[in-house]
N, C-alpha and C positions, 0 to 999 in steps of 0.2 A: 405838054399840058407844059404849064412852068408852077416850079415852086414857090413859093411867100419870100418873100421877103424879108430878110434879121431887121431890115431898118429904112428910112424914107431915104433914097434916090441921092445923090449928087446932085448938083444943077445942071455937072455935065451931060450927067446918063437920062436927066430929066427933059432937059430939052432933046438929047437924042430918042428919047422913047416917048413922050407928051402922047404922042399921034398914033402910038400902039397901047396907050393906058386910057380909057376911055375914064374908068373910073377913077385915076387920078385924085386923093384929096391932100392939098397943098399940107395939112393938121395933124394929115400922122404923125406918131414918137418919130425922133431918132432913132431909138433903139427898144426893139422891141424884149423888154427882161423875160419875160416868158419864155420866146424863143430860144434864146439864148441861155435857160436854165435849163430845156429841154436837148439843145447841144450840148452844154455839156453834160448831164447826166448821160446822156451817150457813149459822149467819153471818157466820160469814167468808167461806166459798167464795158467800155468795150477794152478798157486800158489795162481793166481787171485781166483780163481771160486773158491778156499778150507777157506774161511773163516774164519777156528777151525783151521787151519796150526800154529804149533810152533816154526816146525824148520825143513828143508833142509840137507843134509850134504852128502857131498864126499869128496871123498881121492883117485888118480890115482899113479900107480904107478911104471907102467913097459912102461911107455911111457916117455912125458916128467914129471914130479913132478905135482900135478896139486890140492890144496886142495878149495873146496868150502863149504863156509858154511853162511846158510840164516837163520837168526830167530825172530819169532815176537810173541812179550812176551803181547794179549792182555790183560784188563787188568789192566797193574801196568803203571810204567808211561816210561819203554820204548817203544822205536820207530820201527820199521819194518830197520835189518840192513841183511846187506851182506860185505862180508868179501873173499876176496878170493886171492888163491898164487898159484905160477905157474914159472917155468923154460925154457915153452917155449916163452915167450912172448906176453904173450895173455892181451890184454885191451876189453873190453865189446863194442860194439859202439852203436848208435847212435839208435839202431836198439833194443838191449837188455835193453837198458836204458826202450825205448817206451814200450817194452811188462812189465817190473816190475814193470812202473810208477814209474820213479825217473827219474831227470836231471842228464843228461851228464857230466854236468860241476860240477856235488855236487861230482862225483866219485873222494874220493883224491887215488892221485897212493903216499903210500910211499918210493918204490925202485923201481927205474928202470935199472936195471944197467946190464952187459955183461962182462961173465967172462972170462978168456982165452982160455977155452975149446968150447968158442961159445955158452955161456949154457946163457940165456936174462931172469935173473930175472925180476917179479912183483910184489908186492902187493900191493892191491887195497883196499878199502874197503864207501859205500857210508849206509850214512843214511837217511833217509828219514816221515816224516810226522805221512802217512798214507800207507799205500796196498790199492790201487787203487780196487774196483769192477771191477767184468766181466768188460772185455774187449770188 
């Protein structure tokens, strides 16, 4: 059984897999926002159960670009911080903020623009006082 895609396949992957994906639709969205909400909710809830975690990062390049970073340097002056950049117009919602334990209004969106190709670039940061313990 295959998992669900978080976005549309890149041209390279589409060419490689078009024969094995008979129901493939070129009109699918580049980035499935609800699936990213669920991914980040799961990461937030898991992170709250790992008090010694210092960093989480991932980069997706095959769909719409997505960079995600979380860092938490316990024992220093730093507070938990999260940064994300993407070309799919994704911004966390209230459920994501609740899972991570920050207030959605504290999310600072630095870039929220659309280019002539229809790519919607978003860059956002949030820093909060402490990572809540187990949800």
